[in-house]
N, C-alpha and C positions, 0 to 999 in steps of 0.2 A: 524494461531490461532487468531491474533488480530481482535476484532470486529471493530476496527477502523484502516484502512490503510490510514495513514495521509500524506504520502509524495507526493501526487498528486496536479496538478494545480487548483487554485480557480476558481469558476465561476465568469465571468465578466459581468457586465451590462454596455453597451455603449449606452447611451441615450435610444432609444426605442427598442434596440436589446437585446434580451436575448440570448446570445451565449454561448453554453457549449463546452469548450475544453474537449473532452470526458475523464473524469476522470476515466472511468471504465477500459479501457485498452489502454491508451496511445495515443489516437488520439490528435495531437497537433493542435494549431491554424493554420489555412490555410491562411497565408499571401499571398498577391499578389506579383508579381515579384519585384515591386519597393519597397515593404516593408512599404508602407504608407496606405494601406487599407487591409482588410481581409474579408474572406467569413464567413457568419454565417447563422443561421436559425432564421427567424422571422415569427411567425404565420404559421409555416410549410413550408414557402417559403425560398428558398436560395437567399440571398442578398449579395451584396458587400458594405462594409461600409468604408468610409473615416474616419480614426481615428482622424483627425484634424478638420474636418468639418462635423458634424452630418447631415447637410442638404444634403450632397452628398451621397445619398443611391441609389443603382441600384439594381433592382430586376433581378436576373440572371435566376431563375427558379421559375415560379409562379405555383399556384395550377392547372391551366388549363394545363400547360405543364407536370405536374406531374400526370395527369389523364390518365391511360392506355386506349387504344382503346376499346370501348365496355363497359367501366365502367363510372360511374358517380361520383366516389369517388377518390380523389387524393391519391397517396401513402403517407403514414405517414413517413416522413424523420427522421430516427433515427441517421444516420451518413451519411457523403458524402465525396467524394474526387474528385479532378480534375486530369485529365491527365496532363502530363508535358506541353503540348502546350495549356492547359486550354480549348480545344475545346470539350471535353467530360467530363461528370460528372457521377460518380459512386454513386448510391444511395443504402443505406442499410436500409431495412424495414422489417416489420413482424418478428421482432427478438424474439428469445427464449433464456432462460438462459441455460448456460452450467456451472454448479456449481454456482459460485458467479455472473457471468457476462453474459449478453445477446449477446454472440459472434456468435450465429447461427441465420441465417435468410435468406431472399431473397435479391437478388441484381438486380438492373436495371441500364441500361446505357442510359443517354440522350445525343444525338448528337446535339450540338448547331448549327452546319452548316446545317445538314439535317433535324433538328427539329423532330427527332424521339425518341421514348422511347421504349426500348426493354428489355425484361426480360432475364437474364442469366440462364443457367442451366435448361432449360425447361424440360429436361428429368429426372432431379433429384427430389427427394422428396421436398415438400414444407418446407421452413425454414430449409434447410439442408446445405446451403452454408456458409463458414466461411472465413474471412480475404481476400476477393477479392481485387485485386489491378491491376492497369494497368501495362502493359509492358512499358519500357522506351519510346518507340516510339508511344504508345497509340493505337496500332492496335490490341492488345490482352488483355485479362484479365485472370489472374490465380486465382484459388480458391481451397479450400479444401471442399470435401463433402464425408461423409462416411469414413473419415480418409484416403482418397486418394487425390492426386493432379490432377487438371485438368487445361487445358487452353482452352479458347474459342476465336476464331477469330471473331472480331466484324463485319467485312464486310459480311462474309458468314454465320456466326452462327455455324461454324464447331467446334465441341467439341472434344478435344483429352484427353484421360485419360493417365496420365504420370506414375502413380504407380498403381499396380494391387493387391498388397498384403494387402491393408488396411482392418482391421477388428476392432471390438470393442477393441482389445488389441494390434494390430499392427498399430501404429499411425504414419501417414505421414503428415508432414506440420503443426502439432500442438502438444499438449502435454498431458500428463496424469494429474491426479488430483494434485499430489504432486509438479510437476514442476510448474504448474499454480499457486498454492497457495503460494509456498515458494520462488520461483525464479521470479515470475511475468512473466513467459514465457507463451505466448498464441499464437501469430502469429509466426508460425514456418517455414516460407520459405522466400527466398529473390531472386528477379530477378537480374541477372547480368546486368552490364551497357549496354551491347550490345543487351540484350534481347534474347540471344541465349540459355541461361542456367538458371536453377533455382536451388539454393542450398536449402536444406531442412533437418530438423531433422527427424530421424527415432527412435521412442520410442517403444521398445519391452516390453510391460507390461504383456506378457503371463505368467510370473512366479509370478506376484503379486496376492496375494489372495484377494478375495472380502470381504469387510465388508458388511454384509447384514442388511440394515435398514428395519424395519418391519412396514408396514402400516396395521393397524387393523380397520380403520374407513371408508375407501372409497369404500368398497365392503363387501358383506356378508361374504366372506372368506378372511382372511388376505393374503397379498402377500409381497414378499421381494423386496427391491430396492438395487441392488448391486453397490458398489463403489470400484473400484480398489484402494486400500489404503495400502501402505507399512508402517507398524508400526515400531517404534523405534527398532533397532536391526535386522529388516528384510532387505533383499537385495532390493535395488532400481531397477527400470526398467533399462534395458540396453539402452544406448543412443549412436546412431551413427549419422554421417552426410553423406549426399550424394549429388551429383550434377547430375541433369538430363538434357540431351540435349533435348530442346523443340521440335526439328524437328524429331529426331529419337526415342525419348522416352527411350533411353538407360541411365541408371543411373550408376554412378561411386561412390563407397563408399570410403570415406576418410580414409586413414590408420593412425588413431590417436593412438599413443602408449598408452598402459595401458588397463586393463580390462574394457570393456564398462559398466559392471555392478557396478564396484567399483569406478567409476569416473562419474562426472557430466560435462555437457557442457552447461552452462547457457547462453553463448553469442557466436554469430557467425555473421559475416558480410563479404561482399565482400571487398577486399582491392582495391587499384587503379587498373584499368583495369578490365578484365573479366576472369582472369585465376587463381586468388589466393583468398583463403579465409583466414580470420584471426579469430581465435577462442580463447575462454578462457576455460580451463579445470580445474576442481577442483577434488581433491581426495575425497574419501568417507567422511572423517572427516572434509573436507572443510578448512583445515589449510595449504594446499599447492595449489598454483595457478600457472598454466603455460599458457603462450600465445604462440600459434603455428601458423605458416603459412602453409596452405595446398594447394597443386597444384590441381586445379580442373580437370585437364586432366588425370593425372595418379594416383591421390590420395595420393601422397607422402606428408610427413609433416616434419617440423623441429621446434624445440623449440627456441624461440627468447628471452623470458623473463620469469623469475621465481620469485616467492615470497613465503615466509613462515611466519607463525605467530604461536606463542605458543598457541593461543586460536583459532580464526577462521579468515578467510578472508571475509570481509564484502563486497560482491559484490554489495549490494544495495547502498552502499556509492558512487558507481560510477554512479548511475543514475543521469541524468541531468533533470532539470525541463522541458526542451524542448522536450526530447525524452528519455523515460526510457529504450529503448533497443538499441539505436544507438551507433555507435563508433565515437568518436570525432577526426576526421582527420584534419591535417594541412599539410602545405608544399607539396601540390599536392599529398597527399597520401603517402608521404615518412615518416611522423611522425604522432603520435596521442597523445592526452592528456589522461593521466592515473591518477587515484586516488589511493593513498596508505597511510596506517597508519604506515609504517615501521619505521619512526623516532619518533613515539609516538603521532603524530597528523595527521589528515586527510589532506594531501597536494596534490597539483597538480604537475605532472611531465610531461615532454614531452619525448616521447620514440620513437626512430627510428626503422626501420625494422630489424636492427641488434641487437636490445635490449639495445642500449646505452641510458641512461636516464639523464635528466637534471631537477633539482628541480626548479619549478617556484615560488611557494609560500613558504615563510620561516617564522618561528616564532611559538610561543605557542598559536596557534589557529587552529580551524577546518574549512575546507571548507565543507559547508553543501550540496550544490548542485551547479552544473554549470548552469548558465542561458544562456550564449551565448559565442561562440568563434567568435570574430570579427577579423578574420585573416587579412582582408584588412587594418584595422586600427592598427593591431598588439596587440590586447588586448583580455583578457578573462574576462568576467563578472561572478561573483560567489556570492553565499549567504554565509554569515558568521556572527558571533556575538562574537568577542573575549572577551568582557567584561561582557556579560550577557547571560547565556545559555538558558534563557527563550525567547529570542528575535531573530529576523533575519533581516539582512540588506544587501543591495547590495554593492559589492566592485568591483573594476576593477584593473587589474594588467597587465603589459606588458607580452607578451608571452616569452620574454627573461628573465623574473624575475624582481627582484627589490622590491620596496615598493608598497604595495597595497593601493589604495585610496578608501575611503568610498564614495559611490555615494548617498545613502539614506540620506535625510536631518536630521541634528542633532536635529531639532525641533520635529521630529516624532519618539517618543520613543515607540517601540513595535515590531510588526511583519509585515514585508513587503513581498509582492509577486509581481513578475514581469513576464510578457510574452513579451520578447524582440523581436522586429522585426529582421528578418535576416539581415537587412541593418545596424543594430547596432546603429541607430540614434533615434529610437523612441521605446516606450514601453507602453503596458497597465500596469497599476500599481494599486495595492490595498494596503491599509495600515489599520491595526487595532491594538488596544490594548484591554484590558478587558472592557474599558468603552465606546469605540466608534469604528466605522468602516467606512472607505471611500471606495467606490466602483467605478470602471470605470474611474479612472483618467488616462489621457494620458500625458506622460512626454517625453521630449526630453532627449537624452543621449549624452555625459556624464554629462551635467550640471544639469540635473534633473529639467528643467524648465517646469512648468505646461502649457500644451497646451489645455487641456480640463478638466474642473473640474468635479468631480464625486459627487454623493450624499453621504451625511454623515449621518450615523445612530448612535444615542446615546443610550446607554444601558438604558432599562426601568426597570432594576432590582431595587428592593427597597433598596438594599444595595450594596456598592462597593466591588470589589475584591481587596484584599490587598496581596502583596507579602512579604515573610519573609524568613529568614534563620534559621535553627535549627542545633545545633551541638550535637551529641550523646556522650554517655560515651566512645564510641570507637574512638572518635576524628573525626568522619565523619560529614562534614557539608553539609546539603542538602537544596535545594530550595523548597519553598512551597508557596501555596496561601491559603487564607481563606476568607470566606464571613461571617461577623459577623451578629448577629440578628439586626433587625430594632430596633431603640431606644436602642441600646446597653448600658448596665449599667455595668461598670467594677466592681461594688460591688456585682454583682450577678454571679452565676455559671450556665453555659449553657452546654447542651449536645453537643457532637461533632460527626459528621458523616464524616469519611474519605473516599475519593474516591481513589481507588488504581488500577494501572495496574501492574507495577513492573518488567516486563520482557523486553528483548532487542528489542521488536518490536514496542514500542510506548512510547511517552512522555505524561505525564499528566499535567506537570507544564509549561505552555507556556503563554506568554503575548499576547494573541490574543482575538478577540471578541468571546464571548461565554464561555470562561473559567470562571468557578465559577457557571455555571448553571447546573441543574440536570434535564435531560429530563424524568427521571423516577419518579419524585416527582410531585404529583398533588397538585398545590397550590404554595405557596411561602415559602421556608424554612426559609428565614430571618424573615418574618412576624410571622412565627410559633415559632420562638425562638431557632432555631438550629444554631450552627456554622458548616459551611460546609468547608472542606479543603482537600488538597491533598499535598503529599510530593513526591519528585523525588529521589528514591534510586539509589545507584550504579547499573550499568548494563543497565539503561535506555539509549536510543540512543540520549543523549543530547550532544551538542558540547563542551564537557569538556575534550577531549583527550582520547586516546586509553585506558589508564589505568583505567579511570573511567568506560568506557563502558565494558571493557573485564575482569574486576576483578570478574565478575559473572560467568566466565567459570567454568563449572562443579559444580556450586553452586546455580543454580536456585532452589528456594524453601528453601534456607538456608540463603545465604548472603543478598539477597534482602528482605527477611522476617525479618531478624534481624535488618537491617537498618530501615525498616518501624516501627517495634515495639519499637526500642530504641528511635526513634524520637517521637513516640506517648507517650512514657513514659516521655520524657522531657516536651512535650506539656501538659500532664496531670498535671504537677506541676504549670502551669500558674494559677494565682489566679481566673480567670474567667471561667476556664474549670472544669466541673464536672467529676471527674475521675470515678464516678460510672455510668456514662452514655456515654460510648465510643462505637460507632458503626463504622462498616466498610463495604464497598460494592465494587464490581467490576464485570466486564463481561469478559469472556474468560480467558486470562491470568490474568486479574484482579480478576476473580472469583476464580482461583487457589490460588492467593495471599490471598484473603479473607479467604478461607478455612484454609490455612496454618497459618494465623495470629490468627484465632479463636482457632485452635488446638495447636499451638506451644506456644502461649502467652495468655492462657485463663484468666489470671489475669488482663490483660490490656484491652481486648476487651470483652464487654458483649453481643453485638449483631452483627450479620453478615448476609449479603444478598449476596449470590454467584450465579452468572448467567453463565450458559454454561461453567462451569469450567472443566479443566483437573484434574481429581482426582488421576490419576495414569499416571505418565510421560511415562511409557512404552506402554501406549495405544495411544499416539499421533504419528504423522507421523515422519518418519525417517529424512527427510531433515531438518526440524525445530529443533527437539529435539536433534539430533546428532550434529548439528552445534554448539549448545551451551553447550552440556553436554558430548560429546565424544560418544564412542560406548558402548552399554550395555555389549558387550562381554568382554570389557576391564575394565570397571568401573561401573558395575551394581549398586553397593552400592550408588553411587551418585544419580542415578535415584530414588532409593528407599527412600533415606534419604530426598530428596526434594519433594516427593509426599505427598499430603494431607492425603491419606488413611493410611499412615504409622503412622500419629499422631492423627487420628480421635478419638482414645480412650481417648484423653485429653479434649474433648469438655466439657465446663461448661456452656457456655452462650446460647443465643437464636440464632438458625440458621435457615434461610430460604434458601433452595436450589431450583434453577429454571433451567430447561433444556428442550429443544425441542427434541422429540423422533426422528425427521427426520434430526438431525444435522449431515451433512456429514463431517463436519470439526472436531469438538470435539464430538465424538460419545457418544450416550446415555449410553453405557456400563460404562462410567466414573461415571455417576450418580448411576447406579445399584451396581457397585463395592463399591462405597462410602456408599450407603445405607446398604449393607451387613455388612460393617465394623462398622458402627454406631449401627446397630441392635445387632451385636455380643457383643458390649461393653455396651449395654443397654443405649444408648444415645438417648434422645428424640430430635426431630427436626421437621421442617415443610418442605414439599415437594410440588412443583408445576411442573407437567409435562405437556408440551404443545404438543398435538398429531401432528406429522408430520411437526412441525415447524423446520426450519433450524437454523443455528447458530445465525442469527439475530432476531429470534423469532418475525417476523412481518407479517407472512402470515396469512390469514384468517380474517374474519370480527371481528373488535374490539379487536384483539389480543394485540396490543400495549397499548391500553387504559386499558385493563384488567390487564396487567402486571404492568402498572404504578399505578393503584389503589391498587393492591396487595402489591406492594413495599411500598407505602405510609402508608397503614393501618398497615402493619407489623412493620414498623419503629416507628410509633406513639404509637403502643401498647407496644412494648418492649424497646423502648428508648424514653420515653415521652418527648415532646418538652417543651419549655419555660424555662425562667431563674428563679432561686430561690435565695433568699438572702443568704448571708454568715451566717453560724451558726457553732457552735463549732464541730458539728458532721461531718462537711465537711472540717474542717481545719486540 
């Protein structure tokens, strides 16, 4: 649901290189073996960059090498990867979107020794290959096409189809819509260490009903666009794991206990060697997690580790900044690092293959992400912020436990991001707070000595972002930020626009560059006389402990909405706030929160702008909604009570509702259901539907500009800007 998926690696500028660690589906920085340089893209060419000496740049693959025989145009490099021996380069180009991300395309292999460039899958349709990767010995490439697995021998070009049952609904080696959106699962197969086998997911979506999006503008007659989409309360796709022998093409299905429809398998990797898989299985409600070992030969399995939570098991908390899908192995594959909130805080544990665990981090703080496990030196680097939930810093702790040491400088207060080299001695580092941003600094670790300075950008905003805390009548203290008007006069009263998200998928109150700006406002809110602010309610994924995050369980649309409203009520008492000009806006989950605030607390909020909102929780996907709300079959009333359409009859103020009719994430039916409810209750409102636009509403000429102008005009008309002097009528 979130319009912003924010837990991915920042873009780094290293001198003249603009290198993108692929934030779209987890391609990490490709460091060289010694860990002192990395490969990147510069002007479409693949280069090797020494992170300590910018003058040492080597062009590995130039445009001439990237030009196929018979063509005058080089391939456009979207992504690339090296074989283990770095003698071959796999190039992803001509990519197409599969829902959110362009994971489908063409692949070519450049052989550095033979100086040849060859296209893979020549018999397959154009832009139909997905997730291609080299075998461990670099002699083959495996990929998915048409929901089937293939291998291709690089020397001969021989293609072998490993699965035969792939269809639009029988999915091998990748995932359906819900797994991709809510678990971050996209690449669905793994080579064994010896290259003899491939383990892969089998998703059976044949029982999932289509949601039919309607396109009425691109042809004379309308047509439908089907999306296999399991709504809350509907069964998920069946999920199984299999291992295929690359030579024989024979697959063995893993015997994982439990109904494959009523369980999820969001993680799977090979363990040490090439005959065992380690997997994580969740029950349908996602409050029970089991780690199992599976025998790749006979398919047998055994449970080695279990965990339960009264709310949900947050598998996303296990994602490392280095690899969102990897397993963090130590001790030659005999142990792994695991993240759990079982003691009330998100902590690191080391777990052996018999399930014995040892707590590494201790104390009342959350591990945000793992940055690197430096087993050679005996440490794990991780991000945390024990004292300020709006910020992030790098820490280091011994793999044996003990006291964590802060690595980020005390002089840099704000949000840090690191891309640590596998050697543990050097890192790309960026730092920002609301007023400035440093890009492309290179530091040594653990001393954090600057080896290469980066450029610093200072905010050009006319007013500064200020952080504050507010305590509600319920005793809940929340973090917030605000940007006051230019030439602020405390003797005047100003209108307030709240920016809200409010659900467990995203934070809004973070001390990083860009916080406090509004991309939907044309002009300068501070110059126009608005106070712009945001408050972080309970349930947001802030590093404030399990209780803070999971108190929202079965209460989305209720607890978070009351927190926001009670905070706004306190803020409306501030002498410079005009309680008669309170507006709120949000996108996706924030749009849902905006609707609920307007409907449940109509005496606090006079104007709302809701974009791509879930109007009825029962219409959203099962993985997300059931994770945080339970099963509709057991507690349907919670879904109903938290849905905006239930409270639409209470609307008093000015509402602008915006939605794209081609939104495959939050379906347009949410808008139409809400419209029906508002009409039934004779509630006037404004509606903007964007034909065939997706959840981001950015397709088509001038769409983003149109939306921003609409947003700005509506806000100015219904919540007039500017301060006005105190008078008795406002006291």
